[in-house]
TORKEZA-331518 format. One record per residue: y, x, z of N, C-alpha, C in turn; residue in three letters; residue number from 1. Coordinates in Angstrom, 2 decimals. Each point is the difference from the previous one (the first is absolute). Last residue first. Layout:
! residues N
<<Y,X,Z>,<Y,X,Z>,<Y,X,Z>,"ALA",NUM>
...
END
This chain:
! residues 233
<<87.72,133.43,103.32>,<0.49,-0.23,-1.45>,<0.55,-1.58,-0.94>,"UNK",233>
<<0.59,2.78,5.31>,<-0.07,-1.37,-0.97>,<-0.11,-0.12,-1.55>,"UNK",232>
<<-0.09,4.52,3.70>,<0.55,-1.17,-0.28>,<-0.20,-1.26,-1.23>,"UNK",231>
<<-0.51,5.50,1.85>,<-1.75,-1.39,0.15>,<1.46,-0.98,0.14>,"UNK",230>
<<0.78,4.28,-1.74>,<-0.20,-0.52,0.15>,<-0.37,-1.30,0.45>,"UNK",229>
<<-2.97,4.05,-1.84>,<1.41,-0.68,-0.56>,<0.59,-0.92,0.90>,"UNK",228>
<<-4.61,4.44,-1.51>,<1.01,-0.59,1.02>,<1.46,-1.41,-0.70>,"UNK",227>
<<-3.69,3.66,-2.50>,<-0.59,-1.20,0.82>,<0.81,-0.28,1.17>,"UNK",226>
<<1.17,2.67,-2.65>,<0.59,-0.66,-1.36>,<-0.90,-0.91,0.96>,"UNK",225>
<<2.37,3.60,1.01>,<0.53,-1.33,1.11>,<-1.17,-0.85,-1.19>,"UNK",224>
<<0.56,4.61,-0.64>,<-0.99,0.42,1.25>,<0.01,-2.16,0.19>,"UNK",223>
<<2.45,1.51,-4.31>,<-1.65,0.16,0.09>,<-0.79,0.08,1.49>,"UNK",222>
<<4.80,-0.43,0.27>,<-0.69,-0.69,-1.02>,<-1.10,0.35,-0.30>,"UNK",221>
<<1.75,4.42,2.02>,<0.37,-2.23,0.78>,<-0.43,-1.30,-0.84>,"UNK",220>
<<0.08,4.72,-2.30>,<-1.57,-0.47,1.14>,<-0.10,-0.62,1.11>,"UNK",219>
<<3.57,-0.76,-3.52>,<-1.04,0.96,-0.54>,<-0.71,-0.75,0.99>,"UNK",218>
<<3.97,1.39,1.82>,<-0.78,-1.84,-0.98>,<-0.85,0.33,-0.50>,"UNK",217>
<<1.58,4.02,1.27>,<-0.42,-0.72,0.69>,<0.26,-0.87,-0.16>,"UNK",216>
<<1.07,2.19,-3.54>,<-1.41,0.50,0.36>,<-0.79,-0.74,1.07>,"UNK",215>
<<4.77,-0.51,-1.20>,<-0.92,-1.12,-0.81>,<-1.79,0.93,0.52>,"UNK",214>
<<3.57,1.71,2.58>,<-0.44,-1.35,-0.30>,<-0.46,-0.24,-0.29>,"UNK",213>
<<0.38,4.96,-1.26>,<-0.56,-1.47,1.64>,<-0.20,-0.83,0.55>,"UNK",212>
<<2.57,1.49,-4.48>,<-1.68,-0.29,0.53>,<-0.73,-0.07,1.15>,"UNK",211>
<<5.56,0.56,-0.01>,<-1.24,-1.67,-0.32>,<-1.18,0.41,-1.12>,"UNK",210>
<<2.16,2.63,4.30>,<-0.30,-0.26,-1.35>,<-0.68,-1.41,-0.32>,"UNK",209>
<<2.63,0.12,4.80>,<-0.97,0.02,-0.51>,<0.50,0.34,-1.78>,"UNK",208>
<<1.99,-2.77,3.59>,<0.47,1.80,-0.10>,<-1.44,0.70,-0.35>,"UNK",207>
<<2.41,-5.06,-0.49>,<-1.73,0.43,0.85>,<0.48,1.61,-1.18>,"UNK",206>
<<3.84,-4.12,1.22>,<-0.76,0.90,-0.39>,<-1.29,0.76,0.17>,"UNK",205>
<<3.85,-4.99,0.33>,<-1.28,1.26,0.81>,<-0.14,0.89,-1.12>,"UNK",204>
<<3.90,-3.72,0.86>,<-0.83,0.32,-1.01>,<-0.52,1.32,0.10>,"UNK",203>
<<3.75,-2.78,2.39>,<-2.17,-0.22,0.06>,<-0.71,0.73,-0.85>,"UNK",202>
<<5.24,0.74,0.58>,<-0.77,-0.25,1.33>,<-1.14,-0.31,-0.55>,"UNK",201>
<<2.45,0.99,-3.68>,<-0.37,0.86,0.56>,<-0.60,-0.62,1.32>,"UNK",200>
<<0.87,-3.65,-1.65>,<-1.21,0.88,-1.05>,<-0.24,2.00,0.52>,"UNK",199>
<<3.91,-3.36,1.12>,<-1.69,-0.54,0.88>,<-1.12,0.45,-0.85>,"UNK",198>
<<4.03,1.78,-1.35>,<0.28,0.45,0.93>,<-0.97,-1.28,0.99>,"UNK",197>
<<1.06,-1.53,-4.87>,<-0.78,1.98,0.71>,<0.39,0.55,0.98>,"UNK",196>
<<0.74,-4.68,-1.07>,<-1.32,0.10,0.25>,<-0.33,1.73,-0.61>,"UNK",195>
<<4.30,-2.49,0.78>,<-0.71,1.17,1.26>,<-1.75,0.04,0.21>,"UNK",194>
<<2.37,-3.98,-3.40>,<1.02,0.98,0.72>,<-0.43,0.50,1.32>,"UNK",193>
<<-3.41,-1.96,-4.35>,<1.43,-0.20,1.30>,<0.47,1.21,0.69>,"UNK",192>
<<-1.61,-0.79,-5.59>,<-0.10,1.48,1.55>,<0.26,-0.90,0.76>,"UNK",191>
<<0.98,-1.74,-4.49>,<-1.23,-0.59,0.73>,<-0.31,1.38,1.68>,"UNK",190>
<<2.95,1.17,-3.73>,<0.96,-1.03,1.14>,<-1.15,-1.09,0.94>,"UNK",189>
<<-2.22,4.40,-1.87>,<0.79,0.09,-0.52>,<0.86,-1.40,1.37>,"UNK",188>
<<-3.84,3.11,-0.33>,<0.02,-2.08,-0.11>,<1.53,-0.51,-0.46>,"UNK",187>
<<-1.54,4.55,-0.06>,<-0.63,-0.50,-1.38>,<0.20,-1.63,0.29>,"UNK",186>
<<1.88,2.76,3.44>,<0.87,0.22,-1.19>,<-1.01,-0.29,-1.38>,"UNK",185>
<<-2.20,0.94,3.61>,<1.33,-1.92,0.84>,<0.69,0.39,-1.83>,"UNK",184>
<<-3.68,2.71,0.03>,<-0.66,-0.68,0.60>,<1.26,-1.33,-0.22>,"UNK",183>
<<0.82,4.55,-0.09>,<0.29,-0.37,-1.09>,<-1.06,-1.57,-0.20>,"UNK",182>
<<1.62,2.54,4.62>,<0.05,-1.15,-1.46>,<0.57,-0.05,-0.56>,"UNK",181>
<<-3.46,1.28,2.45>,<0.34,-1.50,-0.31>,<1.12,0.04,-0.18>,"UNK",180>
<<-3.80,3.93,-1.06>,<1.45,-0.43,0.48>,<0.46,-1.89,0.02>,"UNK",179>
<<-3.69,2.56,2.89>,<-0.07,-0.32,-1.70>,<1.44,-0.54,-0.23>,"UNK",178>
<<-2.87,3.55,3.42>,<0.72,-0.39,0.02>,<0.40,-1.36,-1.54>,"UNK",177>
<<-4.27,2.52,0.49>,<1.04,0.27,0.27>,<0.67,-0.65,0.15>,"UNK",176>
<<-4.53,-1.19,0.04>,<-0.18,1.29,0.53>,<0.95,0.71,-0.19>,"UNK",175>
<<-0.50,-5.04,-0.25>,<0.81,0.41,-0.12>,<-0.95,1.34,0.27>,"UNK",174>
<<-1.99,-5.01,-1.41>,<0.10,1.52,1.32>,<0.83,0.60,-1.11>,"UNK",173>
<<-2.29,-5.04,-1.69>,<0.94,1.11,0.34>,<-0.08,0.68,1.34>,"UNK",172>
<<-2.88,-3.97,-2.98>,<-0.26,0.02,0.61>,<1.19,2.02,0.16>,"UNK",171>
<<-2.31,-5.56,-2.02>,<1.13,1.57,0.41>,<-0.15,0.51,0.63>,"UNK",170>
<<-3.42,-3.14,-1.59>,<0.47,0.07,0.92>,<0.21,1.31,-0.38>,"UNK",169>
<<-1.88,-3.93,-1.97>,<0.75,1.56,-0.66>,<0.11,0.31,0.58>,"UNK",168>
<<-3.58,-4.38,-0.24>,<0.62,0.77,0.36>,<0.32,1.22,-0.41>,"UNK",167>
<<-2.56,-3.60,-2.83>,<-0.13,0.29,1.55>,<1.51,0.27,0.37>,"UNK",166>
<<-1.49,-3.01,-3.60>,<-0.92,0.79,-0.13>,<-0.23,0.92,1.95>,"UNK",165>
<<3.81,-3.42,-0.81>,<-2.43,-0.71,0.24>,<-0.52,1.03,-0.30>,"UNK",164>
<<4.86,2.05,1.85>,<-0.23,-1.58,-0.86>,<-1.74,-0.03,0.32>,"UNK",163>
<<4.60,3.26,2.11>,<-1.64,-0.74,0.31>,<0.27,-1.07,-1.44>,"UNK",162>
<<2.28,4.85,2.24>,<0.59,-1.41,-1.36>,<-2.14,-0.26,0.02>,"UNK",161>
<<3.58,2.35,3.47>,<-0.90,-0.68,-0.54>,<-0.37,-0.25,-0.66>,"UNK",160>
<<2.60,4.15,3.50>,<0.23,-1.18,-1.21>,<-2.04,-0.68,0.03>,"UNK",159>
<<2.39,3.67,3.88>,<-1.47,-0.44,-1.57>,<1.06,-1.39,-0.08>,"UNK",158>
<<1.73,5.34,2.90>,<-0.10,-0.66,-0.84>,<-1.25,-1.37,-0.66>,"UNK",157>
<<1.33,4.51,3.82>,<-1.28,-1.02,-1.39>,<0.24,-1.32,-0.54>,"UNK",156>
<<2.13,2.76,3.85>,<-0.28,1.03,-0.74>,<-0.93,-0.36,-1.15>,"UNK",155>
<<4.48,-1.93,3.26>,<-1.06,-0.90,-1.15>,<-1.13,1.24,-0.41>,"UNK",154>
<<3.49,-0.12,4.48>,<-0.32,0.37,-1.16>,<-0.59,-0.63,-0.70>,"UNK",153>
<<0.19,0.00,5.23>,<1.09,-0.86,-1.54>,<-0.43,0.36,-0.56>,"UNK",152>
<<-3.18,1.85,2.33>,<1.81,0.28,0.47>,<1.22,-0.44,-0.13>,"UNK",151>
<<-4.68,-0.44,-3.26>,<0.30,0.90,1.36>,<1.21,-0.27,0.88>,"UNK",150>
<<-3.47,-2.48,-4.69>,<1.88,0.47,1.34>,<-0.40,1.24,1.03>,"UNK",149>
<<-2.60,-3.59,-5.32>,<-0.48,1.03,1.77>,<1.51,0.47,0.23>,"UNK",148>
<<-1.65,-4.49,-1.64>,<0.15,0.65,-0.92>,<-0.02,1.74,1.51>,"UNK",147>
<<-2.20,-4.91,-0.48>,<-0.49,1.40,-0.18>,<0.67,0.51,-0.91>,"UNK",146>
<<3.04,-3.74,1.11>,<-1.80,-0.09,0.42>,<-0.18,1.06,-0.72>,"UNK",145>
<<5.24,0.68,0.41>,<-1.50,-1.48,-0.40>,<-0.56,0.44,-0.19>,"UNK",144>
<<6.11,1.77,-0.14>,<-2.48,0.37,0.40>,<-0.73,-1.22,0.02>,"UNK",143>
<<4.90,2.29,-1.36>,<-0.31,-1.27,0.54>,<-1.63,0.74,-0.29>,"UNK",142>
<<3.24,2.98,-2.01>,<0.46,-0.50,1.09>,<0.01,-1.08,0.57>,"UNK",141>
<<-2.65,1.94,-3.32>,<0.31,0.83,0.91>,<1.16,-0.41,0.75>,"UNK",140>
<<-0.68,-2.12,-4.57>,<-1.00,-0.09,0.67>,<0.19,0.35,1.49>,"UNK",139>
<<4.45,-1.97,-2.63>,<-0.72,1.81,0.04>,<-1.20,-0.70,1.22>,"UNK",138>
<<1.84,-4.11,-1.55>,<0.51,1.30,-0.58>,<-0.20,1.64,-0.31>,"UNK",137>
<<-1.47,-3.52,2.59>,<0.13,-0.22,-0.99>,<0.63,0.54,-0.68>,"UNK",136>
<<0.16,1.06,4.34>,<-0.88,0.63,0.10>,<-0.51,-0.92,-2.03>,"UNK",135>
<<4.21,-0.58,2.77>,<-0.15,1.13,-0.44>,<-1.49,0.44,-0.72>,"UNK",134>
<<0.78,-4.36,0.69>,<0.80,0.10,-0.74>,<-0.25,1.75,-0.61>,"UNK",133>
<<-3.32,-1.86,3.87>,<1.27,-0.83,-0.87>,<0.97,0.18,-1.25>,"UNK",132>
<<-5.24,0.50,3.57>,<0.74,0.99,-1.40>,<2.16,-0.42,0.22>,"UNK",131>
<<-5.74,0.36,2.78>,<2.01,0.46,0.09>,<0.94,0.59,-0.91>,"UNK",130>
<<-5.14,-2.53,0.75>,<0.23,0.19,-0.67>,<1.86,0.44,0.07>,"UNK",129>
<<-4.38,-0.30,4.36>,<0.96,-1.25,-2.01>,<0.42,0.46,-0.35>,"UNK",128>
<<-2.94,2.93,2.97>,<1.35,-0.42,0.32>,<-0.36,-1.60,-1.54>,"UNK",127>
<<-2.51,4.47,1.00>,<-1.05,-1.74,-0.12>,<1.44,-0.43,-0.35>,"UNK",126>
<<-0.31,4.65,-1.24>,<1.65,-0.55,0.20>,<-0.96,-1.87,0.10>,"UNK",125>
<<-2.23,5.37,0.37>,<0.33,-0.88,-0.69>,<0.31,-1.28,0.30>,"UNK",124>
<<0.76,5.71,1.35>,<-0.52,-1.38,0.39>,<0.00,-1.51,-1.03>,"UNK",123>
<<0.00,6.51,1.21>,<0.63,-1.91,-0.54>,<-0.68,-1.14,0.32>,"UNK",122>
<<-0.04,5.78,1.21>,<-0.03,-0.86,-0.64>,<1.02,-0.97,-0.68>,"UNK",121>
<<-1.98,4.85,-1.87>,<0.62,-0.99,0.53>,<0.30,-0.93,0.47>,"UNK",120>
<<-3.02,4.14,-1.25>,<0.54,0.10,0.87>,<1.14,-0.52,0.31>,"UNK",119>
<<-3.61,-0.48,-2.95>,<1.05,0.87,-0.96>,<0.83,0.06,1.21>,"UNK",118>
<<-2.81,-3.32,0.66>,<-0.85,1.60,-0.80>,<0.99,0.81,-0.05>,"UNK",117>
<<1.45,-4.05,1.16>,<-0.74,0.64,0.87>,<-0.46,1.17,-0.60>,"UNK",116>
<<1.49,-2.96,-3.09>,<1.59,0.65,0.61>,<-0.91,0.93,1.16>,"UNK",115>
<<-3.32,-2.12,-2.43>,<0.63,0.54,-1.13>,<0.77,0.43,0.73>,"UNK",114>
<<-0.86,-3.81,2.61>,<-1.55,1.54,-0.09>,<0.62,1.35,-0.67>,"UNK",113>
<<3.00,-4.16,-0.08>,<0.27,0.72,1.22>,<-1.51,0.70,0.21>,"UNK",112>
<<0.14,-2.10,-4.34>,<0.75,0.64,0.29>,<0.43,1.01,1.26>,"UNK",111>
<<-3.17,-3.53,-0.48>,<-0.57,0.97,-0.68>,<1.12,1.26,-0.03>,"UNK",110>
<<1.48,-3.85,2.32>,<-1.83,0.48,0.51>,<-0.22,0.93,-0.19>,"UNK",109>
<<2.82,-2.16,-2.99>,<0.44,-0.08,0.92>,<-0.62,0.96,1.49>,"UNK",108>
<<-1.90,-3.10,-3.08>,<0.47,1.77,-0.74>,<0.91,0.40,0.96>,"UNK",107>
<<-2.19,-3.67,1.57>,<-0.74,0.93,0.13>,<0.33,1.31,-0.43>,"UNK",106>
<<2.69,-4.35,-0.63>,<-0.09,1.36,2.08>,<-0.81,0.78,-0.72>,"UNK",105>
<<1.92,-2.92,-2.62>,<-0.07,1.43,-0.44>,<0.03,0.53,0.97>,"UNK",104>
<<-0.80,-4.81,-0.45>,<-0.32,0.48,-0.79>,<-0.16,1.35,-0.45>,"UNK",103>
<<1.94,-3.24,2.20>,<-0.87,0.89,1.53>,<-0.82,0.64,-1.11>,"UNK",102>
<<3.42,-3.43,-1.04>,<0.92,0.41,0.85>,<-1.41,1.92,0.70>,"UNK",101>
<<-1.39,-3.11,-4.20>,<0.92,1.08,0.31>,<0.46,0.74,0.73>,"UNK",100>
<<-4.77,-3.16,-0.41>,<1.51,0.19,1.05>,<0.86,0.77,-0.61>,"UNK",99>
<<-4.55,0.55,-1.59>,<1.09,-1.32,-0.31>,<1.64,0.00,0.48>,"UNK",98>
<<-3.66,3.80,-0.62>,<0.20,-1.12,1.47>,<1.00,-0.43,-0.70>,"UNK",97>
<<-3.69,4.23,-1.20>,<0.69,-0.84,-0.93>,<0.25,-1.02,1.61>,"UNK",96>
<<-2.90,3.58,-0.27>,<1.52,0.06,0.35>,<0.37,-1.18,-0.12>,"UNK",95>
<<-4.44,-0.08,-1.60>,<-0.12,0.08,1.53>,<1.42,-0.13,0.55>,"UNK",94>
<<-0.08,-1.18,-5.55>,<0.22,0.99,0.65>,<-0.79,0.17,1.56>,"UNK",93>
<<1.34,-2.78,-3.84>,<-0.94,-0.16,-0.01>,<-0.49,1.20,1.82>,"UNK",92>
<<4.14,-1.19,-3.10>,<-0.52,-0.35,1.27>,<-0.76,0.34,0.49>,"UNK",91>
<<1.72,3.57,-2.44>,<-0.45,-0.36,0.31>,<-0.35,-1.32,1.00>,"UNK",90>
<<2.85,4.40,0.68>,<-0.55,-0.97,0.08>,<-0.31,-0.93,-0.65>,"UNK",89>
<<2.31,5.16,-0.24>,<0.10,-1.25,-0.60>,<-1.37,-0.59,0.85>,"UNK",88>
<<4.62,3.76,1.06>,<-1.69,-0.68,0.62>,<-0.02,-1.92,-0.93>,"UNK",87>
<<3.59,4.47,-0.80>,<-0.26,-1.14,0.19>,<-1.55,0.08,0.52>,"UNK",86>
<<4.57,3.74,0.85>,<-2.13,0.02,-0.59>,<0.12,-1.46,0.44>,"UNK",85>
<<3.45,4.38,-0.24>,<-0.04,-0.94,-0.61>,<-1.70,-1.01,0.14>,"UNK",84>
<<4.06,3.38,2.30>,<-1.38,0.49,-0.19>,<-0.19,-1.33,-0.52>,"UNK",83>
<<4.26,3.24,0.15>,<-0.35,-0.82,-0.09>,<-1.52,-0.32,0.44>,"UNK",82>
<<3.22,3.59,-1.38>,<0.44,-0.29,1.63>,<-0.49,-1.60,-0.09>,"UNK",81>
<<-0.16,2.89,-4.30>,<-0.71,0.75,1.27>,<0.19,-0.34,1.01>,"UNK",80>
<<1.38,-2.95,-4.05>,<-1.64,0.43,-0.39>,<-0.15,1.70,1.26>,"UNK",79>
<<2.35,-4.77,1.30>,<0.13,1.46,-0.90>,<-0.54,0.55,-0.58>,"UNK",78>
<<1.51,-5.75,1.77>,<-0.57,1.35,-0.29>,<-0.26,1.17,-0.86>,"UNK",77>
<<2.43,-4.58,3.11>,<0.40,1.20,-0.30>,<-1.11,0.67,-0.06>,"UNK",76>
<<0.55,-5.48,-0.08>,<-0.81,1.04,0.85>,<0.63,1.51,-1.28>,"UNK",75>
<<1.72,-5.70,1.69>,<-0.99,0.90,-1.30>,<0.03,1.28,0.91>,"UNK",74>
<<-1.26,-4.98,1.91>,<1.28,0.96,-0.40>,<-0.37,0.55,-0.42>,"UNK",73>
<<-3.00,-3.56,-0.20>,<0.85,0.69,1.22>,<0.23,0.86,-0.99>,"UNK",72>
<<-4.32,-2.39,-3.20>,<1.46,-0.45,0.74>,<0.65,0.72,1.24>,"UNK",71>
<<-3.34,0.85,-4.56>,<-0.49,-0.58,1.65>,<1.66,0.17,-0.06>,"UNK",70>
<<-0.71,1.97,-4.24>,<-0.46,-2.18,0.00>,<0.41,-0.32,2.25>,"UNK",69>
<<2.72,4.11,-2.31>,<-0.74,-0.55,0.21>,<-0.73,-1.26,0.14>,"UNK",68>
<<3.62,3.67,-3.03>,<-0.46,-1.16,1.08>,<-0.39,-0.03,0.86>,"UNK",67>
<<3.34,4.38,-1.28>,<-1.54,-1.28,-1.19>,<-0.25,-0.56,0.77>,"UNK",66>
<<3.34,4.23,-0.81>,<0.68,-1.24,0.87>,<-1.45,-1.32,-0.70>,"UNK",65>
<<1.34,6.04,-0.17>,<-0.97,-1.79,-0.17>,<0.55,-1.05,0.30>,"UNK",64>
<<2.91,5.32,0.34>,<-0.74,-0.94,1.24>,<-0.53,-1.94,-1.69>,"UNK",63>
<<2.98,4.77,-1.65>,<-1.76,-0.15,0.10>,<-0.65,-1.10,1.44>,"UNK",62>
<<5.52,-0.49,-0.07>,<-0.98,0.46,-0.55>,<-1.44,0.57,-0.04>,"UNK",61>
<<3.80,-3.79,1.26>,<-1.22,0.37,0.59>,<-0.66,0.68,-0.95>,"UNK",60>
<<5.31,-2.06,0.64>,<-1.19,0.47,-1.31>,<-1.06,0.59,1.16>,"UNK",59>
<<2.08,-3.59,1.98>,<0.69,1.36,-0.24>,<-1.26,0.09,-0.88>,"UNK",58>
<<-0.27,-3.87,2.39>,<1.19,0.72,0.28>,<0.31,1.05,-0.10>,"UNK",57>
<<-4.24,-3.77,-1.76>,<0.68,2.15,-0.09>,<1.43,-0.64,0.54>,"UNK",56>
<<-3.24,-3.57,-0.02>,<1.23,-0.48,-0.82>,<1.01,1.33,0.28>,"UNK",55>
<<-5.85,-2.90,0.43>,<1.01,1.70,-0.07>,<1.60,-0.41,-0.26>,"UNK",54>
<<-4.34,-3.69,1.95>,<0.58,0.75,-1.36>,<1.77,0.87,0.25>,"UNK",53>
<<-5.61,-2.16,2.08>,<2.36,0.53,0.69>,<-0.08,-0.07,-1.21>,"UNK",52>
<<-3.76,-2.26,1.25>,<0.57,-0.64,0.39>,<1.36,0.54,-0.89>,"UNK",51>
<<-4.48,2.26,0.81>,<0.48,-1.39,-1.58>,<1.23,-0.39,0.76>,"UNK",50>
<<0.18,5.06,1.62>,<-0.46,-1.48,-0.21>,<-0.20,-0.99,-0.43>,"UNK",49>
<<1.35,5.76,-1.52>,<0.37,-1.64,1.11>,<-0.87,-0.76,0.39>,"UNK",48>
<<1.52,5.59,-0.86>,<-1.76,-1.42,0.24>,<0.43,-1.42,0.28>,"UNK",47>
<<2.06,5.40,-1.65>,<0.29,-1.57,1.11>,<-0.43,-0.70,-0.37>,"UNK",46>
<<-1.34,5.81,-1.29>,<0.52,-1.47,-0.19>,<-0.08,-1.00,1.06>,"UNK",45>
<<-0.66,5.82,-2.31>,<0.14,-1.51,1.17>,<0.89,-1.75,-0.40>,"UNK",44>
<<-4.15,3.43,-2.84>,<2.42,0.17,0.11>,<0.39,-0.58,1.16>,"UNK",43>
<<-5.19,-0.20,-0.95>,<0.17,1.52,-0.79>,<1.67,0.30,0.08>,"UNK",42>
<<-3.95,-2.58,3.08>,<1.39,-0.20,-0.97>,<0.05,1.43,-0.14>,"UNK",41>
<<-5.08,-1.53,1.53>,<0.96,0.78,0.36>,<1.57,0.21,-0.92>,"UNK",40>
<<-4.05,-3.04,3.05>,<0.09,-0.17,-1.23>,<1.84,0.96,0.21>,"UNK",39>
<<-5.45,-1.53,1.47>,<1.31,0.73,0.21>,<0.61,0.33,-0.83>,"UNK",38>
<<-3.76,-4.25,1.64>,<0.35,1.14,-0.33>,<1.57,0.96,0.02>,"UNK",37>
<<-5.28,-3.39,1.04>,<1.33,0.55,0.94>,<0.23,0.91,-1.50>,"UNK",36>
<<-3.45,-4.60,-0.19>,<0.78,1.80,0.39>,<0.63,0.32,0.58>,"UNK",35>
<<-4.33,-3.87,-0.32>,<1.31,0.20,0.36>,<0.58,1.67,-0.41>,"UNK",34>
<<-2.30,-4.22,-3.07>,<-0.66,1.37,0.97>,<1.40,0.47,0.85>,"UNK",33>
<<-0.48,-3.08,-4.64>,<-1.03,-0.73,1.11>,<-0.16,0.92,1.55>,"UNK",32>
<<4.68,-0.95,-2.86>,<-1.23,1.18,0.08>,<-1.00,-0.32,0.87>,"UNK",31>
<<4.63,-2.18,-0.88>,<-1.13,-0.78,-0.30>,<-1.67,1.28,-0.36>,"UNK",30>
<<5.57,2.50,0.06>,<-0.64,-1.38,0.87>,<-1.74,-1.09,-0.81>,"UNK",29>
<<3.63,3.63,-1.11>,<-1.27,0.56,0.97>,<-0.71,-0.60,0.50>,"UNK",28>
<<4.04,0.79,-3.83>,<-1.56,-0.83,0.43>,<-0.97,0.96,0.35>,"UNK",27>
<<5.37,1.91,-0.41>,<-1.59,0.08,-0.33>,<-1.12,-1.35,1.14>,"UNK",26>
<<4.92,1.67,-0.31>,<-0.61,-1.27,-0.95>,<-1.49,-0.18,-0.31>,"UNK",25>
<<2.70,3.32,2.98>,<-0.17,-2.14,1.09>,<-0.36,-0.21,-0.93>,"UNK",24>
<<0.50,4.22,-2.01>,<-1.23,-0.36,1.09>,<0.34,-1.23,0.59>,"UNK",23>
<<2.90,0.55,-3.47>,<-1.12,0.90,-0.88>,<-1.71,-0.38,1.59>,"UNK",22>
<<5.33,-0.06,1.19>,<-0.76,-0.71,-0.51>,<-1.15,-0.27,-0.40>,"UNK",21>
<<1.51,3.93,2.06>,<-0.47,-0.68,0.87>,<0.31,-1.58,-0.67>,"UNK",20>
<<-1.80,4.48,-2.46>,<0.97,-0.51,0.33>,<0.00,-1.48,1.45>,"UNK",19>
<<-3.58,3.96,-1.18>,<0.59,-0.69,-0.60>,<0.99,-0.66,0.07>,"UNK",18>
<<-5.03,1.31,1.90>,<0.80,0.66,0.66>,<1.76,-0.60,-1.57>,"UNK",17>
<<-5.23,-0.95,2.98>,<0.35,-0.08,-1.15>,<1.05,0.77,0.03>,"UNK",16>
<<-4.42,-0.73,2.25>,<0.88,0.84,0.54>,<1.11,-0.17,-1.74>,"UNK",15>
<<-4.36,-2.59,3.54>,<0.48,0.71,-1.32>,<0.84,0.36,0.41>,"UNK",14>
<<-4.95,-1.65,2.12>,<1.14,0.33,0.45>,<1.14,-0.03,-1.09>,"UNK",13>
<<-3.59,-2.81,2.45>,<0.13,0.64,-1.76>,<1.28,1.09,0.69>,"UNK",12>
<<-3.95,-2.52,3.73>,<1.35,0.21,-1.17>,<0.08,0.62,-0.79>,"UNK",11>
<<-4.37,-2.72,2.29>,<0.09,0.90,-0.03>,<2.27,-0.17,-0.43>,"UNK",10>
<<-2.80,-4.35,2.63>,<-0.29,1.32,-1.55>,<1.31,1.08,-0.41>,"UNK",9>
<<-2.46,-3.10,5.04>,<1.27,0.45,-0.97>,<0.11,0.90,-1.37>,"UNK",8>
<<-3.67,-2.66,3.20>,<-0.18,0.33,-1.54>,<1.52,0.49,-0.38>,"UNK",7>
<<0.62,-2.68,4.75>,<-1.28,0.60,-0.57>,<0.44,0.37,-1.86>,"UNK",6>
<<3.46,0.45,4.77>,<-0.30,-0.86,-2.04>,<-1.28,0.74,-0.21>,"UNK",5>
<<2.41,-0.09,5.44>,<-1.04,0.12,-1.33>,<-0.28,-0.58,-1.20>,"UNK",4>
<<4.65,-0.28,3.54>,<-1.49,-0.48,-0.11>,<-0.57,0.81,-1.45>,"UNK",3>
<<4.63,0.25,3.75>,<-0.31,0.12,-1.34>,<-2.07,-0.63,0.29>,"UNK",2>
<<5.55,-0.33,2.75>,<-1.88,0.20,-0.41>,<-0.60,0.18,-1.78>,"UNK",1>
END
């Protein structure tokens, strides 16, 4: 269910390139206006959740190990096979929801619209989070409200960082199969047994170019500015 949000402000769009660590370290919260950011990593990277630690099982040549301030499991990023988009909302924004379990549902709808424009069907996960040890280790091994799935596979992963100033929703989709072996290796002894097999079953790929997906997302989020899920604030 959705409702009209009166006087919704416009979106500002940004694009930055750099290392995964540098881009995750950008201070985007506290700005008075809503924005979305496309981030292009300059090298393959494994990005750990805020509570994770890397204990590589082997030398990972030319792979950056970075850390984000949002929770959840590790994510693999590459310059040519992943789309990384962050969406920033100030607390004053009409799309803001205090309930973290509903806060990303509107954003999932945006992604579903973007995927549909690319000829890909996806659905927003509205149920309870399906996490556990596997998802705590790797984002795409589980699913949480607001993320997008299709046929038992996750197409879009979303993590949140929330402060007094606002929220930063960090989104990743794959346009080519990610190197999950590198992700598992980066966790070393912290990787649960069977993680590689679970990721093989649950990671979804969006079979379009990264540029097409980014363009579709931009159109979809602008079109969404007057709506949000009608949940209690």
